[in-house]
C-alpha positions as CSV (number, residue, x, y, z in Angstrom):
1,M,105.0,37.8,11.1
2,S,103.2,38.9,14.2
3,H,100.8,41.2,11.8
4,T,99.6,37.7,9.9
5,L,99.2,36.1,13.1
6,L,96.9,38.7,15.0
7,P,94.1,39.0,12.8
8,R,94.2,35.3,13.0
9,A,93.8,35.0,17.6
10,A,91.9,38.3,17.6
11,A,89.5,36.0,15.0
12,R,89.5,32.8,17.0
13,L,88.5,35.5,20.5
14,N,85.5,36.8,18.7
15,P,83.0,34.6,18.0
16,Q,80.7,37.4,16.1
17,C,83.6,37.3,13.5
18,S,83.9,33.5,13.2
19,L,79.8,33.6,12.9
20,R,80.1,36.5,10.2
21,T,82.4,33.8,8.3
22,S,80.7,31.0,8.5
23,T,77.7,32.3,7.1
24,R,80.0,33.9,4.4
25,A,81.3,30.7,3.8
26,I,77.5,28.8,3.6
27,A,76.4,31.9,1.0
28,T,79.5,31.0,-1.3
29,S,79.2,27.9,-1.3
30,S,75.0,28.0,-2.1
31,R,75.9,30.5,-4.8
32,Q,78.1,27.9,-6.5
33,F,75.3,24.9,-6.4
34,F,72.2,26.9,-7.1
35,P,72.8,29.9,-8.9
36,R,70.2,32.2,-9.6
37,P,68.5,32.9,-12.8
38,P,69.1,35.7,-15.0
39,T,67.1,39.1,-13.9
40,T,65.9,39.4,-17.6
41,Q,64.0,36.1,-17.5
42,C,60.8,35.6,-16.3
43,T,59.5,31.8,-15.1
44,A,55.4,31.2,-15.3
45,R,54.8,29.5,-12.5
46,T,52.5,26.8,-13.7
47,F,49.4,25.6,-11.6
48,T,47.5,22.5,-11.5
49,S,44.1,21.3,-10.3
50,S,43.3,18.3,-8.1
51,L,40.2,16.6,-7.2
52,I,39.4,17.1,-3.9
53,V,38.9,13.5,-1.9
54,Q,35.7,13.4,0.3
55,K,36.1,11.5,3.0
56,K,33.0,8.5,2.6
57,A,30.9,8.7,5.4
58,G,30.9,6.5,8.3
59,K,28.9,6.1,11.3
60,A,29.7,9.2,12.3
61,N,29.1,11.0,9.2
62,K,26.1,9.7,8.1
63,A,24.1,12.4,9.6
64,H,25.9,15.0,7.1
65,A,26.6,12.6,4.1
66,R,24.1,14.1,1.0
67,T,21.3,12.0,0.1
68,D,22.7,12.9,-3.6
69,S,26.0,11.3,-3.3
70,S,24.9,7.8,-4.2
71,P,23.7,6.7,-7.3
72,P,20.6,5.8,-7.9
73,V,19.0,2.5,-8.1
74,S,17.8,1.5,-11.5
75,K,16.9,-2.2,-10.6
76,A,15.8,-3.2,-7.3
77,G,18.0,-7.0,-5.7
78,K,15.7,-10.0,-6.9
79,S,13.5,-11.3,-3.6
80,T,14.9,-14.6,-2.0
81,A,12.9,-17.3,-1.3
82,T,12.6,-16.3,2.6
83,D,11.1,-12.7,1.5
84,E,8.5,-14.3,-0.3
85,A,8.1,-16.4,3.0
86,Y,7.7,-14.2,4.9
87,D,5.2,-11.9,2.7
88,L,2.0,-12.0,3.8
89,S,0.8,-9.4,1.4
90,I,-1.3,-12.1,-1.0
91,L,-2.7,-13.6,2.3
92,E,-4.5,-10.5,3.7
93,S,-5.4,-9.0,0.4
94,E,-7.4,-12.0,0.6
95,I,-8.7,-11.8,3.8
96,L,-10.2,-8.4,3.3
97,K,-11.8,-9.7,0.6
98,A,-13.5,-11.8,2.3
99,M,-14.6,-9.2,4.8
100,E,-15.5,-6.7,2.3
101,Q,-18.2,-9.8,0.8
102,L,-19.2,-10.3,4.1
103,T,-20.2,-7.1,5.0
104,H,-21.5,-6.5,1.6
105,K,-23.7,-9.6,2.4
106,L,-24.8,-8.1,5.7
107,S,-26.0,-5.0,4.7
108,Q,-28.5,-6.7,2.2
109,L,-30.5,-8.6,5.2
110,R,-33.9,-6.9,5.7
111,S,-34.0,-5.2,9.7
112,G,-36.6,-3.6,11.7
113,G,-39.2,-3.2,8.6
114,R,-36.3,-1.7,6.5
115,L,-34.7,-3.0,3.0
116,N,-31.4,-1.9,1.6
117,P,-31.9,-0.1,-1.5
118,E,-29.5,-2.0,-2.7
119,V,-31.2,-5.4,-2.7
120,V,-34.2,-3.8,-5.2
121,E,-31.7,-1.8,-7.5
122,G,-29.9,-5.0,-7.8
123,L,-33.4,-6.8,-9.0
124,K,-33.4,-7.8,-13.3
125,V,-36.3,-6.2,-15.3
126,Q,-37.0,-7.7,-18.6
127,L,-37.8,-5.2,-21.2
128,G,-39.3,-5.3,-24.3
129,T,-41.6,-8.1,-25.7
130,A,-40.9,-11.8,-26.5
131,G,-40.3,-12.2,-30.5
132,K,-41.0,-15.4,-32.8
133,D,-37.0,-16.6,-32.2
134,G,-37.4,-15.6,-28.0
135,D,-34.4,-12.7,-28.1
136,G,-36.7,-10.0,-28.3
137,K,-36.7,-9.4,-24.1
138,E,-33.7,-7.3,-22.6
139,T,-32.9,-8.6,-19.0
140,V,-31.4,-5.1,-17.6
141,R,-30.6,-4.5,-13.8
142,L,-33.2,-2.2,-12.1
143,G,-31.0,0.1,-11.1
144,D,-29.5,0.9,-14.4
145,I,-33.3,2.1,-15.6
146,A,-34.6,3.7,-12.3
147,Q,-33.9,5.3,-8.5
148,V,-34.3,3.7,-5.5
149,V,-35.1,6.3,-2.7
150,P,-36.0,5.1,0.5
151,R,-38.7,7.0,2.2
152,G,-39.1,5.8,5.9
153,R,-41.2,2.5,5.3
154,M,-41.2,3.0,2.0
155,L,-39.2,2.8,-1.1
156,N,-40.0,5.3,-4.0
157,V,-38.9,4.0,-7.3
158,I,-38.3,6.5,-9.8
159,C,-38.7,5.3,-13.5
160,G,-36.4,6.9,-16.3
161,E,-39.1,6.5,-18.6
162,A,-42.8,5.5,-18.8
163,E,-42.6,2.1,-20.5
164,H,-40.8,0.9,-17.6
165,I,-43.5,1.0,-14.9
166,K,-45.0,-2.3,-15.7
167,P,-41.8,-4.5,-16.1
168,I,-40.2,-2.8,-13.1
169,S,-43.5,-3.4,-11.0
170,T,-43.5,-7.1,-12.3
171,A,-39.7,-7.3,-11.2
172,I,-40.7,-5.9,-7.7
173,A,-43.8,-8.4,-6.9
174,A,-41.7,-11.2,-8.1
175,S,-38.9,-10.2,-5.5
176,P,-38.7,-12.8,-3.0
177,H,-38.9,-10.0,0.0
178,S,-42.5,-10.3,-0.1
179,L,-42.8,-6.7,-1.7
180,T,-46.1,-5.1,-3.2
181,P,-45.5,-2.0,-5.5
182,L,-48.1,-0.1,-5.8
183,T,-49.7,2.1,-8.9
184,P,-48.0,5.7,-9.3
185,E,-50.2,8.1,-8.5
186,S,-51.2,11.2,-10.8
187,S,-49.1,13.8,-9.1
188,S,-45.7,12.1,-9.9
189,P,-46.5,9.6,-12.9
190,L,-43.2,7.9,-13.1
191,T,-42.7,6.8,-9.5
192,I,-43.9,3.3,-8.1
193,Q,-44.0,3.7,-3.9
194,V,-43.3,0.1,-2.5
195,P,-44.5,0.1,1.7
196,L,-42.2,-2.3,3.5
197,P,-44.0,-5.3,5.4
198,P,-42.9,-4.9,9.1
199,P,-40.5,-7.7,10.1
200,T,-42.0,-11.1,11.7
201,G,-40.4,-13.9,13.8
202,E,-39.5,-16.0,10.1
203,T,-38.2,-12.8,8.6
204,R,-36.0,-12.9,11.3
205,R,-35.0,-16.0,11.5
206,T,-34.0,-16.0,8.0
207,A,-32.1,-12.9,7.8
208,I,-30.1,-14.7,11.2
209,E,-29.4,-17.2,9.0
210,K,-28.4,-15.7,6.1
211,A,-25.8,-13.7,8.3
212,S,-24.8,-17.3,9.3
213,Q,-24.1,-18.2,5.6
214,A,-21.9,-15.3,5.4
215,A,-19.5,-16.2,7.9
216,E,-19.4,-19.4,6.8
217,V,-18.6,-17.8,3.5
218,A,-15.7,-15.6,4.9
219,D,-14.3,-18.1,6.9
220,K,-13.7,-20.6,3.8
221,W,-12.3,-17.8,2.1
222,I,-10.1,-17.4,4.5
223,A,-9.3,-20.9,5.0
224,K,-8.7,-21.4,0.8
225,A,-5.7,-18.1,1.5
226,R,-4.2,-19.8,4.3
227,Q,-4.2,-23.2,2.3
228,N,-2.3,-21.2,-0.3
229,H,0.1,-19.7,1.8
230,N,0.9,-22.9,3.3
231,Q,1.1,-24.2,0.2
232,K,4.1,-22.2,-0.5
233,L,5.8,-22.6,2.6
234,R,6.0,-26.5,1.9
235,K,7.2,-26.2,-1.4
236,Y,10.2,-23.9,0.5
237,Q,10.3,-26.8,2.8
238,L,10.9,-29.7,0.5
239,E,13.5,-27.5,-2.1
240,K,15.7,-26.2,1.5
241,S,15.3,-23.1,0.2
242,V,14.8,-20.9,3.6
243,L,15.8,-22.3,6.6
244,P,14.1,-24.6,9.1
245,D,14.0,-21.2,11.5
246,D,12.6,-18.9,9.2
247,L,9.8,-21.4,8.1
248,Q,8.4,-21.9,11.8
249,K,8.7,-18.0,12.2
250,A,7.5,-17.7,8.6
251,G,4.0,-20.0,9.3
252,K,3.8,-18.6,12.8
253,K,3.1,-15.1,11.6
254,M,1.1,-16.7,9.3
255,E,-1.7,-18.1,11.7
256,E,-1.1,-15.0,13.9
257,V,-3.1,-13.4,11.1
258,V,-5.1,-16.5,10.2
259,K,-6.8,-16.3,13.3
260,K,-7.4,-12.7,13.5
261,G,-9.3,-12.6,10.4
262,H,-11.4,-15.4,11.8
263,S,-12.0,-13.6,15.0
264,E,-13.0,-10.0,12.8
265,V,-15.9,-12.1,11.0
266,K,-16.7,-13.6,14.2
267,R,-17.2,-10.0,15.8
268,I,-18.6,-8.1,12.8
269,V,-21.6,-11.1,12.3
270,D,-22.3,-11.2,16.1
271,G,-23.0,-7.5,15.8
272,A,-25.1,-7.7,12.8
273,K,-27.6,-10.8,14.6
274,K,-27.5,-8.5,18.1
275,V,-29.1,-6.0,15.3
276,L,-31.4,-8.3,13.8
277,E,-32.8,-10.3,16.8
278,A,-33.3,-6.8,18.8
279,Q,-36.0,-5.6,16.2
Protein backbone atom coordinates (compact mmCIF):
# COMPACT_ATOMS: atom_id res chain seq x y z
CA MET A 1 0.00 0.00 0.00
CA SER A 2 2.83 2.35 0.83
CA HIS A 3 4.61 1.52 -2.44
CA THR A 4 1.61 2.57 -4.42
CA LEU A 5 1.02 5.91 -2.69
CA LEU A 6 4.59 7.13 -2.76
CA PRO A 7 4.91 7.57 -6.56
CA ARG A 8 1.57 9.37 -6.71
CA ALA A 9 2.52 11.73 -3.89
CA ALA A 10 5.87 12.40 -5.53
CA ALA A 11 4.12 13.19 -8.79
CA ARG A 12 1.94 15.72 -7.02
CA LEU A 13 4.91 17.38 -5.36
CA ASN A 14 7.13 17.49 -8.49
CA PRO A 15 5.73 20.08 -11.04
CA GLN A 16 8.03 18.93 -13.84
CA CYS A 17 6.66 15.49 -13.61
CA SER A 18 3.11 16.78 -13.84
CA LEU A 19 4.04 18.85 -16.91
CA ARG A 20 5.50 15.85 -18.67
CA THR A 21 2.46 13.83 -17.82
CA SER A 22 0.05 16.42 -19.22
CA THR A 23 2.13 16.86 -22.37
CA ARG A 24 2.16 13.17 -23.02
CA ALA A 25 -1.56 13.07 -22.54
CA ILE A 26 -2.11 15.85 -25.10
CA ALA A 27 0.26 14.22 -27.57
CA THR A 28 -1.51 10.93 -27.16
CA SER A 29 -4.92 12.48 -27.74
CA SER A 30 -3.68 14.35 -30.79
CA ARG A 31 -2.39 11.17 -32.31
CA GLN A 32 -5.77 9.65 -31.92
CA PHE A 33 -7.70 12.49 -33.66
CA PHE A 34 -5.11 13.48 -36.33
CA PRO A 35 -3.26 10.41 -37.48
CA ARG A 36 -0.17 10.94 -39.60
CA PRO A 37 -0.20 9.72 -43.18
CA PRO A 38 1.95 6.73 -44.07
CA THR A 39 5.56 7.58 -44.83
CA THR A 40 5.50 5.59 -48.06
CA GLN A 41 2.97 7.96 -49.73
CA CYS A 42 3.82 11.43 -51.03
CA THR A 43 1.19 14.14 -51.19
CA ALA A 44 1.60 16.93 -53.72
CA ARG A 45 0.60 20.45 -52.75
CA THR A 46 -1.53 22.27 -55.25
CA PHE A 47 -0.87 25.93 -55.84
CA THR A 48 -3.54 28.33 -57.04
CA SER A 49 -2.91 31.76 -58.51
CA SER A 50 -5.33 34.60 -58.00
CA LEU A 51 -5.35 38.12 -59.42
CA ILE A 52 -4.03 40.83 -57.21
CA VAL A 53 -6.70 43.37 -56.48
CA GLN A 54 -5.21 46.80 -57.04
CA LYS A 55 -6.31 49.74 -55.04
CA LYS A 56 -8.25 52.32 -56.95
CA ALA A 57 -6.53 55.64 -57.49
CA GLY A 58 -8.20 57.98 -55.09
CA LYS A 59 -7.34 61.56 -54.36
CA ALA A 60 -4.07 60.61 -52.72
CA ASN A 61 -3.08 58.12 -55.43
CA LYS A 62 -3.98 60.08 -58.60
CA ALA A 63 -0.42 61.26 -58.98
CA HIS A 64 0.87 57.68 -58.99
CA ALA A 65 -1.92 56.16 -61.07
CA ARG A 66 -0.97 54.83 -64.48
CA THR A 67 -2.34 56.74 -67.40
CA ASP A 68 -3.18 53.58 -69.32
CA SER A 69 -5.20 52.06 -66.47
CA SER A 70 -8.46 53.58 -67.71
CA PRO A 71 -10.05 52.27 -70.92
CA PRO A 72 -9.81 54.53 -73.99
CA VAL A 73 -12.82 56.67 -74.82
CA SER A 74 -14.16 55.71 -78.22
CA LYS A 75 -16.94 58.30 -78.41
CA ALA A 76 -16.87 61.69 -76.76
CA GLY A 77 -19.94 62.82 -74.90
CA LYS A 78 -22.44 64.88 -76.82
CA SER A 79 -22.28 68.57 -76.03
CA THR A 80 -25.22 69.99 -74.17
CA ALA A 81 -27.15 73.17 -74.88
CA THR A 82 -25.26 74.88 -72.07
CA ASP A 83 -21.93 73.95 -73.69
CA GLU A 84 -23.09 75.37 -77.00
CA ALA A 85 -24.26 78.56 -75.32
CA TYR A 86 -20.77 79.15 -73.94
CA ASP A 87 -19.06 78.10 -77.17
CA LEU A 88 -17.87 81.28 -78.95
CA SER A 89 -15.64 79.60 -81.54
CA ILE A 90 -17.92 80.43 -84.48
CA LEU A 91 -18.27 84.05 -83.37
CA GLU A 92 -14.51 84.43 -82.94
CA SER A 93 -13.90 82.81 -86.33
CA GLU A 94 -16.22 85.29 -88.06
CA ILE A 95 -14.51 88.21 -86.33
CA LEU A 96 -11.14 86.91 -87.50
CA LYS A 97 -12.42 86.74 -91.08
CA ALA A 98 -13.58 90.35 -90.81
CA MET A 99 -10.09 91.38 -89.66
CA GLU A 100 -8.44 89.56 -92.54
CA GLN A 101 -10.69 91.25 -95.10
CA LEU A 102 -10.07 94.62 -93.49
CA THR A 103 -6.29 94.34 -93.53
CA HIS A 104 -6.38 93.08 -97.12
CA LYS A 105 -8.40 96.11 -98.29
CA LEU A 106 -6.21 98.54 -96.38
CA SER A 107 -3.08 97.03 -97.91
CA GLN A 108 -4.40 97.84 -101.37
CA LEU A 109 -4.85 101.54 -100.59
CA ARG A 110 -2.30 103.80 -102.22
CA SER A 111 -0.09 105.86 -99.90
CA GLY A 112 3.04 107.90 -100.43
CA GLY A 113 3.04 107.41 -104.19
CA ARG A 114 3.24 103.64 -103.71
CA LEU A 115 0.78 101.16 -105.15
CA ASN A 116 0.43 97.64 -103.87
CA PRO A 117 1.51 95.20 -106.60
CA GLU A 118 -1.52 93.04 -105.77
CA VAL A 119 -3.76 95.82 -107.11
CA VAL A 120 -2.14 95.60 -110.54
CA GLU A 121 -1.99 91.81 -110.43
CA GLY A 122 -5.74 91.74 -109.84
CA LEU A 123 -6.57 93.64 -113.03
CA LYS A 124 -8.57 91.77 -115.67
CA VAL A 125 -6.89 91.29 -119.05
CA GLN A 126 -8.71 90.29 -122.22
CA LEU A 127 -6.76 88.02 -124.54
CA GLY A 128 -7.46 87.08 -128.15
CA THR A 129 -9.84 88.75 -130.61
CA ALA A 130 -13.60 88.79 -130.68
CA GLY A 131 -15.17 86.32 -133.09
CA LYS A 132 -18.49 86.42 -134.86
CA ASP A 133 -20.27 85.07 -131.81
CA GLY A 134 -18.33 87.23 -129.38
CA ASP A 135 -16.72 84.20 -127.72
CA GLY A 136 -13.20 84.75 -129.00
CA LYS A 137 -11.95 86.87 -126.06
CA GLU A 138 -10.67 85.25 -122.89
CA THR A 139 -10.55 87.21 -119.64
CA VAL A 140 -7.71 86.33 -117.29
CA ARG A 141 -6.10 87.80 -114.23
CA LEU A 142 -3.00 89.90 -114.89
CA GLY A 143 -1.06 88.10 -112.18
CA ASP A 144 -1.63 84.79 -113.97
CA ILE A 145 0.23 85.84 -117.13
CA ALA A 146 2.72 88.42 -115.77
CA GLN A 147 4.78 89.27 -112.72
CA VAL A 148 4.63 92.68 -111.02
CA VAL A 149 7.85 93.84 -109.33
CA PRO A 150 8.00 97.19 -107.46
CA ARG A 151 11.08 99.36 -108.12
CA GLY A 152 10.84 102.50 -106.01
CA ARG A 153 8.32 104.78 -107.75
CA MET A 154 8.09 102.36 -110.67
CA LEU A 155 6.34 99.06 -111.25
CA ASN A 156 7.92 96.56 -113.64
CA VAL A 157 5.37 94.26 -115.23
CA ILE A 158 7.25 91.27 -116.65
CA CYS A 159 5.16 89.47 -119.28
CA GLY A 160 5.45 85.78 -120.01
CA GLU A 161 4.82 86.10 -123.76
CA ALA A 162 5.26 88.92 -126.27
CA GLU A 163 1.67 88.68 -127.46
CA HIS A 164 0.47 89.58 -123.96
CA ILE A 165 2.21 92.99 -123.90
CA LYS A 166 -0.52 94.93 -125.72
CA PRO A 167 -3.56 93.55 -123.78
CA ILE A 168 -1.73 94.00 -120.48
CA SER A 169 -0.85 97.61 -121.29
CA THR A 170 -4.47 98.26 -122.24
CA ALA A 171 -5.73 96.83 -118.96
CA ILE A 172 -3.27 98.93 -116.92
CA ALA A 173 -4.18 102.15 -118.76
CA ALA A 174 -7.91 101.50 -118.30
CA SER A 175 -7.59 100.95 -114.54
CA PRO A 176 -8.94 103.63 -112.12
CA HIS A 177 -5.47 104.15 -110.58
CA SER A 178 -4.26 106.83 -113.03
CA LEU A 179 -1.47 104.65 -114.41
CA THR A 180 0.30 105.19 -117.74
CA PRO A 181 2.30 102.15 -118.93
CA LEU A 182 5.44 102.80 -121.01
CA THR A 183 6.50 100.97 -124.16
CA PRO A 184 8.99 98.17 -123.41
CA GLU A 185 12.62 98.99 -124.13
CA SER A 186 14.70 96.98 -126.58
CA SER A 187 16.93 95.74 -123.76
CA SER A 188 13.89 94.32 -121.93
CA PRO A 189 11.26 93.60 -124.58
CA LEU A 190 8.96 91.72 -122.18
CA THR A 191 9.01 94.30 -119.34
CA ILE A 192 6.40 97.06 -119.12
CA GLN A 193 7.44 99.95 -116.87
CA VAL A 194 4.60 101.73 -115.05
CA PRO A 195 5.53 105.04 -113.32
CA LEU A 196 3.61 105.80 -110.13
CA PRO A 197 2.32 109.38 -109.95
CA PRO A 198 2.91 111.27 -106.71
CA PRO A 199 -0.02 111.43 -104.28
CA THR A 200 -2.23 114.48 -104.24
CA GLY A 201 -4.78 115.82 -101.80
CA GLU A 202 -7.53 114.16 -103.75
CA THR A 203 -5.85 110.77 -103.75
CA ARG A 204 -5.28 111.02 -99.98
CA ARG A 205 -8.94 111.85 -99.34
CA THR A 206 -10.01 109.00 -101.59
CA ALA A 207 -7.77 106.56 -99.74
CA ILE A 208 -9.05 107.74 -96.34
CA GLU A 209 -12.65 107.36 -97.49
CA LYS A 210 -11.95 103.84 -98.66
CA ALA A 211 -10.37 103.05 -95.31
CA SER A 212 -13.53 104.24 -93.54
CA GLN A 213 -15.65 102.15 -95.87
CA ALA A 214 -13.53 99.10 -95.15
CA ALA A 215 -14.03 99.69 -91.41
CA GLU A 216 -17.81 99.88 -91.89
CA VAL A 217 -17.81 96.58 -93.73
CA ALA A 218 -15.80 94.91 -90.96
CA ASP A 219 -18.10 96.30 -88.25
CA LYS A 220 -21.17 95.03 -90.13
CA TRP A 221 -19.56 91.62 -90.45
CA ILE A 222 -18.95 91.49 -86.69
CA ALA A 223 -22.50 92.71 -85.97
CA LYS A 224 -23.90 89.94 -88.18
CA ALA A 225 -21.86 87.32 -86.32
CA ARG A 226 -23.14 88.69 -83.00
CA GLN A 227 -26.72 88.54 -84.26
CA ASN A 228 -26.35 84.88 -85.22
CA HIS A 229 -24.96 83.92 -81.82
CA ASN A 230 -27.59 85.97 -80.01
CA GLN A 231 -30.35 84.18 -81.92
CA LYS A 232 -28.96 80.88 -80.71
CA LEU A 233 -29.08 82.10 -77.11
CA ARG A 234 -32.63 83.31 -77.64
CA LYS A 235 -33.60 79.87 -78.92
CA TYR A 236 -32.21 78.22 -75.77
CA GLN A 237 -34.14 80.72 -73.68
CA LEU A 238 -37.46 79.89 -75.36
CA GLU A 239 -36.81 76.16 -75.14
CA LYS A 240 -35.74 76.54 -71.49
CA SER A 241 -32.87 74.17 -72.21
CA VAL A 242 -30.31 76.44 -70.51
CA LEU A 243 -30.57 77.98 -67.08
CA PRO A 244 -31.16 81.76 -66.96
CA ASP A 245 -27.91 82.34 -65.07
CA ASP A 246 -25.93 80.48 -67.73
CA LEU A 247 -27.65 82.43 -70.50
CA GLN A 248 -26.77 85.69 -68.78
CA LYS A 249 -23.14 84.71 -68.38
CA ALA A 250 -22.92 83.47 -71.98
CA GLY A 251 -24.43 86.70 -73.25
CA LYS A 252 -21.95 88.74 -71.24
CA LYS A 253 -19.02 86.80 -72.70
CA MET A 254 -20.45 87.31 -76.19
CA GLU A 255 -20.63 91.08 -75.69
CA GLU A 256 -17.03 91.17 -74.45
CA VAL A 257 -15.78 89.36 -77.56
CA VAL A 258 -17.81 91.62 -79.88
CA LYS A 259 -16.63 94.76 -78.14
CA LYS A 260 -13.02 93.66 -78.45
CA GLY A 261 -13.54 93.01 -82.17
CA HIS A 262 -14.95 96.50 -82.82
CA SER A 263 -12.11 98.07 -80.84
CA GLU A 264 -9.56 96.18 -82.93
CA VAL A 265 -11.20 97.39 -86.16
CA LYS A 266 -11.01 100.99 -84.95
CA ARG A 267 -7.38 100.63 -83.92
CA ILE A 268 -6.32 99.19 -87.29
CA VAL A 269 -8.21 101.76 -89.35
CA ASP A 270 -7.03 104.72 -87.25
CA GLY A 271 -3.44 103.62 -87.75
CA ALA A 272 -3.95 103.31 -91.52
CA LYS A 273 -5.53 106.77 -91.71
CA LYS A 274 -2.60 108.36 -89.91
CA VAL A 275 -0.22 106.82 -92.43
CA LEU A 276 -2.34 108.02 -95.34
CA GLU A 277 -2.64 111.57 -93.99
CA ALA A 278 1.10 111.84 -93.29
CA GLN A 279 2.07 111.16 -96.92
